[in-house]
Backbone bond lengths (Angstrom), bond angles and torsions (degrees), N, CA, C in turn:
res aa  C-N    CA-C-N  psi(-1)  N-CA   C-N-CA  omega(-1)  CA-C   N-CA-C  phi
1 M - - - 1.446 - - 1.524 108.63 -
2 E 1.292 115.25 129.18 1.453 120.72 177.03 1.524 109.87 -119.67
3 F 1.314 115.53 145.86 1.461 120.99 175.46 1.514 108.16 -155.18
4 K 1.333 115.11 156.50 1.465 120.51 179.02 1.522 109.12 -100.85
5 Y 1.314 114.61 145.03 1.457 119.68 175.24 1.519 109.23 -146.82
6 Y 1.314 115.04 158.12 1.459 121.55 -178.31 1.517 109.82 -85.93
7 D 1.314 116.90 128.64 1.455 123.31 177.50 1.528 107.11 -103.54
8 P 1.350 118.58 101.05 1.464 120.76 -174.98 1.533 112.91 -65.24
9 L 1.321 117.80 -28.55 1.453 120.59 179.75 1.533 110.83 -65.05
10 R 1.313 115.83 -39.90 1.461 120.71 -179.19 1.524 112.72 -97.54
11 D 1.328 116.27 -3.85 1.462 122.76 -178.31 1.529 111.40 51.04
12 S 1.341 114.35 49.12 1.463 119.54 179.78 1.526 109.49 -155.16
13 Y 1.306 114.87 166.09 1.458 120.53 176.66 1.517 109.17 -90.97
14 T 1.313 115.96 140.04 1.453 122.39 -178.84 1.519 108.40 -122.71
15 T 1.321 116.19 141.92 1.457 120.27 174.33 1.512 107.49 -94.47
16 A 1.316 115.84 121.93 1.460 121.53 179.33 1.516 108.29 -102.04
17 S 1.295 115.36 147.57 1.457 120.94 178.31 1.517 107.97 -130.38
18 L 1.324 116.42 121.90 1.460 120.62 179.10 1.520 109.87 -94.59
19 N 1.299 115.15 145.47 1.452 122.05 177.30 1.519 109.66 -61.02
20 T 1.323 118.01 144.75 1.465 121.09 179.81 1.525 111.95 -75.63
21 E 1.338 116.83 -14.81 1.458 119.86 174.43 1.525 107.46 -84.15
22 W 1.322 116.57 120.71 1.459 121.57 -172.39 1.519 112.45 -56.91
23 S 1.316 118.20 -42.18 1.465 119.50 -178.13 1.524 110.67 -62.63
24 Q 1.326 117.19 -39.80 1.460 120.96 178.19 1.526 111.08 -68.41
25 A 1.336 116.45 -41.24 1.466 120.61 179.43 1.530 110.29 -61.95
26 L 1.328 117.21 -42.54 1.466 120.43 178.59 1.524 111.50 -64.48
27 E 1.314 115.78 -38.16 1.465 119.06 177.58 1.525 110.53 -64.45
28 E 1.332 116.26 -42.53 1.467 120.00 177.40 1.525 110.40 -59.22
29 L 1.328 116.09 -45.89 1.467 119.75 -179.39 1.526 111.65 -65.45
30 A 1.324 116.77 -36.85 1.467 120.37 179.09 1.524 110.79 -64.72
31 N 1.310 116.37 -31.51 1.462 120.68 -178.05 1.525 113.74 -92.14
32 R 1.323 116.79 -8.81 1.471 120.26 -176.70 1.524 109.53 -127.54
33 K 1.296 116.16 88.89 1.464 121.59 -178.37 1.528 111.37 -60.99
34 D 1.351 116.73 -35.04 1.459 119.37 179.58 1.527 111.78 -62.30
35 M 1.338 116.87 -38.40 1.462 120.17 178.20 1.527 110.59 -69.80
36 T 1.324 116.47 -40.45 1.466 120.64 179.32 1.523 110.25 -62.28
37 E 1.328 116.21 -44.53 1.460 120.49 178.73 1.529 111.16 -64.28
38 A 1.324 116.75 -37.57 1.465 120.41 178.68 1.531 110.59 -64.61
39 L 1.328 116.43 -42.39 1.474 119.38 177.82 1.529 111.16 -65.28
40 Q 1.331 116.71 -39.54 1.470 119.99 177.78 1.521 110.31 -62.55
41 Q 1.330 116.62 -40.54 1.462 120.84 178.82 1.531 110.71 -64.60
42 L 1.327 116.65 -41.30 1.471 119.95 177.01 1.537 110.55 -60.79
43 L 1.325 116.44 -43.26 1.466 120.42 178.28 1.521 110.53 -63.46
44 D 1.324 117.30 -45.88 1.466 121.07 179.33 1.531 111.30 -59.76
45 N 1.329 116.33 -40.04 1.472 120.33 178.69 1.525 111.16 -64.35
46 E 1.328 116.90 -42.50 1.464 120.18 179.47 1.529 110.91 -66.29
47 I 1.325 116.88 -39.34 1.462 120.87 178.13 1.526 109.86 -62.93
48 A 1.325 117.46 -39.65 1.467 120.86 177.84 1.526 110.70 -62.47
49 V 1.319 116.99 -39.68 1.468 120.84 177.57 1.525 109.83 -63.29
50 I 1.316 116.75 -45.16 1.468 120.73 -178.89 1.528 110.87 -66.35
51 E 1.321 117.69 -35.25 1.463 120.04 178.02 1.519 110.94 -62.42
52 R 1.325 116.95 -34.87 1.465 120.44 178.19 1.528 111.35 -76.78
53 Q 1.336 116.49 -26.83 1.464 121.76 -179.64 1.525 108.79 -136.11
54 P 1.343 117.91 76.50 1.466 121.41 -174.12 1.530 114.59 -57.32
55 E 1.315 117.35 -25.31 1.468 119.32 179.97 1.526 111.63 -64.25
56 L 1.329 118.07 -20.88 1.468 121.32 177.88 1.525 111.81 -62.09
57 W 1.327 116.72 -31.70 1.464 119.43 -178.81 1.523 109.96 -59.90
58 D 1.337 117.54 -53.84 1.467 120.81 -178.35 1.523 112.36 -71.51
59 N 1.330 116.53 -39.99 1.465 120.43 -172.10 1.519 114.93 -83.63
60 N 1.321 118.08 -19.33 1.459 119.65 -174.62 1.533 112.30 -129.96
61 Y 1.314 115.97 -63.12 1.455 119.86 -171.63 1.537 112.94 -69.08
62 L 1.316 117.54 -41.51 1.455 120.43 -179.99 1.530 110.49 -65.14
63 V 1.325 116.62 -35.16 1.469 121.03 177.23 1.534 109.35 -61.62
64 K 1.329 117.01 -46.22 1.466 120.93 179.90 1.526 111.28 -66.03
65 L 1.325 116.34 -37.52 1.463 120.16 178.78 1.525 110.26 -63.42
66 R 1.322 116.67 -41.91 1.473 120.50 178.28 1.530 111.25 -65.59
67 Q 1.331 116.89 -36.33 1.469 119.85 176.33 1.527 110.40 -62.96
68 F 1.324 116.31 -41.18 1.461 120.27 178.60 1.527 110.30 -62.84
69 V 1.334 117.13 -44.35 1.465 120.86 179.31 1.520 109.78 -59.80
70 K 1.328 117.03 -41.83 1.466 120.63 178.87 1.525 110.74 -61.48
71 E 1.331 116.51 -43.50 1.465 120.41 178.54 1.529 110.83 -62.25
72 V 1.333 116.64 -41.65 1.463 119.91 179.17 1.519 110.04 -66.28
73 D 1.325 117.54 -42.29 1.466 120.83 178.31 1.524 111.71 -58.91
74 E 1.323 117.13 -29.97 1.466 121.68 -176.70 1.528 113.30 -95.66
75 L 1.333 117.68 10.82 1.466 119.72 178.37 1.528 110.19 -60.00
76 P 1.316 116.87 133.99 1.470 118.81 176.18 1.526 110.69 -72.31
77 E 1.307 116.26 154.70 1.464 120.63 -176.88 1.519 112.81 -62.39
78 D 1.316 118.27 -23.57 1.463 120.06 -179.41 1.536 112.80 -87.30
79 S 1.325 117.56 2.43 1.462 121.62 177.54 1.528 109.57 -71.74
80 A 1.328 115.93 140.73 1.468 120.44 177.57 1.524 111.30 -62.83
81 N 1.339 117.15 -23.18 1.467 121.38 -178.63 1.528 112.65 -88.98
82 Y 1.319 117.99 -11.43 1.468 121.88 -175.63 1.538 113.36 -53.35
83 P 1.337 119.81 -42.85 1.474 119.69 -178.68 1.531 113.85 -62.50
84 Y 1.326 117.54 -15.68 1.464 120.78 -175.28 1.534 112.60 -102.49
85 K 1.327 117.64 4.04 1.467 121.17 -177.21 1.529 112.54 -52.98
86 A 1.314 116.84 -50.24 1.473 120.68 -176.41 1.520 111.48 -62.42
87 A 1.330 117.00 -38.71 1.471 119.88 179.72 1.522 110.91 -67.96
88 V 1.325 117.18 -34.21 1.459 121.00 -176.67 1.518 112.07 -81.55
89 V 1.329 118.14 -53.33 1.470 120.12 -175.19 1.518 113.84 -111.70
90 G 1.319 117.61 -2.80 1.452 119.77 179.73 1.518 111.25 83.31
91 T 1.319 114.61 -177.65 1.459 120.25 178.43 1.513 108.60 -119.57
92 P 1.334 117.23 141.53 1.467 119.30 178.80 1.530 110.32 -63.14
93 T 1.309 116.88 135.95 1.471 120.68 -178.92 1.518 111.65 -65.12
94 S 1.329 117.43 -24.66 1.458 119.85 -178.33 1.525 112.19 -71.02
95 T 1.326 118.72 -22.13 1.461 120.88 -178.04 1.516 113.16 -107.83
96 D 1.308 117.82 -13.76 1.457 121.04 -175.30 1.528 109.12 -135.71
97 P 1.341 117.67 111.97 1.467 118.75 -179.43 1.523 112.83 -63.98
98 I 1.318 118.01 -23.50 1.459 121.72 177.18 1.524 106.73 -110.76
99 A 1.303 116.36 59.60 1.468 121.83 -174.81 1.515 111.35 -64.50
100 K 1.320 114.28 142.62 1.465 121.35 175.65 1.514 107.73 -99.61
101 E 1.335 115.32 145.64 1.456 119.78 -176.48 1.522 112.47 -76.35
102 G 1.285 119.87 -41.99 1.458 122.70 -179.73 1.518 112.44 88.43
103 I 1.317 115.32 149.27 1.460 122.72 -177.05 1.522 111.57 -61.64
104 I 1.318 117.27 -44.16 1.466 121.15 -176.33 1.524 110.90 -64.91
105 N 1.325 117.56 -40.03 1.467 119.36 179.96 1.528 111.20 -68.42
106 R 1.323 117.34 -37.80 1.471 119.80 176.18 1.526 110.08 -64.05
107 F 1.331 116.82 -42.18 1.461 121.48 177.66 1.530 110.31 -62.44
108 R 1.335 117.15 -45.64 1.463 121.27 179.76 1.522 111.00 -59.92
109 R 1.327 116.25 -45.45 1.467 120.37 -179.42 1.533 110.54 -63.00
110 K 1.313 117.05 -43.95 1.466 121.33 180.00 1.526 110.87 -61.90
111 M 1.316 117.06 -45.38 1.466 121.01 -179.17 1.527 110.93 -67.42
112 T 1.318 117.32 -42.42 1.462 120.75 179.10 1.522 110.41 -60.18
113 E 1.323 117.17 -46.14 1.470 120.58 178.09 1.524 110.52 -61.55
114 Q 1.314 116.14 -43.40 1.464 120.90 -177.67 1.515 111.31 -61.49
115 F 1.319 117.85 -45.61 1.451 120.22 -174.67 1.519 112.56 -83.37
116 K 1.312 118.12 -27.05 1.467 120.32 176.69 1.521 110.25 -74.83
117 N 1.332 116.90 -35.88 1.457 120.27 -177.27 1.521 113.16 -84.59
118 S 1.339 116.92 -15.92 1.458 118.13 -174.69 1.515 113.06 -74.24
119 Q 1.318 117.39 -26.65 1.458 119.48 179.82 1.526 110.22 -143.83
120 I 1.305 115.21 143.09 1.456 121.59 173.19 1.508 105.75 -112.71
121 Q 1.323 116.58 122.47 1.451 119.13 -177.58 1.529 110.20 -109.01
122 I 1.295 114.43 139.06 1.456 121.77 174.33 1.527 106.33 -105.56
123 T 1.323 117.14 123.71 1.462 118.99 -178.27 1.519 110.57 -80.07
124 N 1.347 115.01 157.62 1.463 118.44 -177.00 1.528 111.22 -74.51
125 L 1.310 115.48 168.05 1.457 121.35 -176.53 1.527 112.75 -87.94
126 G 1.340 117.96 -1.63 1.453 120.57 177.37 1.508 112.12 65.37
127 N 1.315 117.53 -132.41 1.458 122.94 -176.63 1.525 112.69 -96.01
128 N 1.325 118.41 15.24 1.470 120.51 179.56 1.518 110.30 -61.79
129 K 1.318 114.88 142.37 1.462 119.74 177.62 1.514 109.33 -84.24
130 A 1.297 115.06 141.40 1.455 120.61 -178.98 1.523 110.47 -87.94
131 I 1.319 115.75 145.51 1.451 121.65 173.29 1.520 105.74 -101.36
132 V 1.332 117.11 158.85 1.456 120.44 -179.64 1.522 108.65 -54.07
133 G 1.325 115.86 131.93 1.457 120.91 178.22 1.520 113.26 95.11
134 E 1.343 117.74 -12.92 1.458 119.45 177.81 1.525 110.29 -89.07
135 I 1.307 114.90 154.64 1.457 120.39 174.84 1.524 106.67 -111.27
136 V 1.325 116.55 124.83 1.457 121.18 178.95 1.521 108.20 -102.86
137 V 1.321 115.93 131.89 1.450 121.44 -178.68 1.523 107.89 -112.82
138 D 1.337 116.64 127.60 1.454 120.39 -179.22 1.519 113.23 -82.89
139 S 1.313 118.36 -24.56 1.463 120.46 -179.31 1.521 108.93 -126.56
140 P 1.328 117.34 159.08 1.464 119.53 -178.96 1.524 112.06 -61.09
141 I 1.317 114.74 146.20 1.456 121.37 174.23 1.514 106.40 -106.27
142 V 1.298 117.28 132.38 1.447 121.02 179.98 1.523 108.26 -108.54
143 F 1.314 115.59 122.55 1.448 121.19 175.59 1.524 107.53 -102.74
144 T 1.289 117.09 133.30 1.453 121.18 179.70 1.521 109.03 -93.08
145 D 1.294 116.05 131.99 1.451 122.83 176.82 1.523 107.66 -91.45
146 N 1.343 116.35 97.68 1.461 120.39 -175.91 1.522 112.65 -61.63
147 R 1.312 117.12 -33.64 1.468 119.75 -179.91 1.528 110.16 -63.24
148 A 1.328 116.65 -44.36 1.467 120.51 179.38 1.522 110.85 -67.27
149 K 1.328 116.78 -42.38 1.465 120.09 178.97 1.528 109.81 -62.44
150 R 1.334 115.71 -44.64 1.470 120.52 -179.72 1.526 109.85 -61.08
151 R 1.322 116.65 -45.61 1.463 121.24 -179.13 1.533 110.52 -60.83
152 L 1.321 115.81 -44.03 1.460 120.94 -179.81 1.529 110.96 -61.60
153 E 1.320 116.38 -47.61 1.465 120.39 -179.99 1.525 111.59 -64.22
154 L 1.329 116.76 -40.34 1.466 120.11 179.82 1.531 111.10 -66.80
155 E 1.348 116.84 -37.23 1.465 119.96 177.56 1.523 110.56 -62.74
156 R 1.328 115.91 -43.34 1.467 119.65 177.88 1.522 110.99 -62.49
157 L 1.320 115.52 -42.73 1.461 120.69 -179.41 1.531 110.62 -63.54
158 K 1.341 116.50 -43.17 1.463 120.09 178.25 1.519 110.81 -62.13
159 Q 1.333 116.45 -37.97 1.462 119.99 178.77 1.520 110.61 -66.00
160 D 1.337 116.91 -40.08 1.463 120.16 176.89 1.531 110.88 -61.18
161 L 1.335 116.36 -40.18 1.458 120.56 178.22 1.526 110.05 -66.25
162 A 1.337 116.55 -44.51 1.466 120.73 179.67 1.523 111.45 -63.48
163 D 1.333 116.89 -35.78 1.469 121.62 178.77 1.525 111.87 -82.00
164 E 1.329 115.65 2.09 1.466 122.94 179.68 1.523 112.84 60.00
165 L 1.337 115.57 33.59 1.461 120.34 175.41 1.520 110.97 -83.99
166 I 1.346 115.61 -21.22 1.457 121.19 177.88 1.522 108.65 -135.68
167 S 1.333 115.37 159.48 1.469 120.49 178.28 1.530 109.38 -87.08
168 Q 1.322 115.81 170.03 1.466 120.78 177.72 1.525 110.19 -62.18
169 E 1.321 116.48 -38.40 1.467 121.31 179.12 1.537 110.44 -63.04
170 E 1.324 116.47 -44.56 1.473 120.45 177.69 1.527 110.51 -64.59
171 Y 1.338 116.03 -39.65 1.463 120.79 177.79 1.530 110.78 -58.78
172 D 1.335 116.66 -49.04 1.467 120.86 -179.04 1.525 111.52 -61.28
173 R 1.331 116.18 -42.19 1.464 120.99 179.86 1.543 110.70 -64.88
174 E 1.323 117.02 -46.39 1.467 121.06 -179.15 1.538 111.27 -67.27
175 K 1.320 116.19 -33.87 1.462 121.07 178.72 1.536 110.12 -61.15
176 Q 1.324 115.98 -43.36 1.474 119.76 178.97 1.533 110.74 -65.05
177 K 1.328 116.59 -37.25 1.474 119.50 177.25 1.529 110.76 -63.08
178 I 1.320 116.68 -39.65 1.478 120.83 179.74 1.529 109.44 -65.03
179 F 1.340 117.14 -43.71 1.455 119.74 178.06 1.526 111.62 -59.39
180 A 1.343 115.78 -39.35 1.464 119.80 179.39 1.517 111.95 -71.02
181 Q 1.332 116.30 -37.07 1.465 120.15 -177.45 1.525 112.04 -73.20
182 Y 1.322 118.25 -32.31 1.464 121.84 -177.46 1.526 110.67 -123.79
183 P 1.342 117.33 72.95 1.462 119.15 179.92 1.538 110.96 -69.17
184 L 1.308 115.94 150.99 1.476 120.24 179.73 1.501 111.63 -92.58
């Protein structure tokens, strides 16, 4: 896996390459905070894109995630990554009475909840004829669920505080901004 990230010390972009063996890649990330932060930023950017276009989750990203799970399920036993299959994708409940959920399934569930709860969409009425007193809408109307948006923003803010990216004072200030931006 390759990705670009900004190296502030050198004031330039660097292409990073992670080892294809998961244990080695995790070790590299553990030892390189700049790479870890760059990957987190890439994830945050993609999540922001999906929040603006929630249909991308089902139509694009979830499809790729399922392809990855299929590839992991088909890993040969001699693969260096084979011992980590259960931790990554979990174990099927049909074969293991004490099935493990796996990192990817937890991530999928979290993202699905986030994008399904962030917006409620009302579909258009199509070619239906209107009766007197009805309102016909030609395009979808999107209603924003402020409670879900507020919860999502507060969760991110709490994580920033827990990761010590912001101070308690900054947390309190940003929390008030979120309350103002998403009134109930």
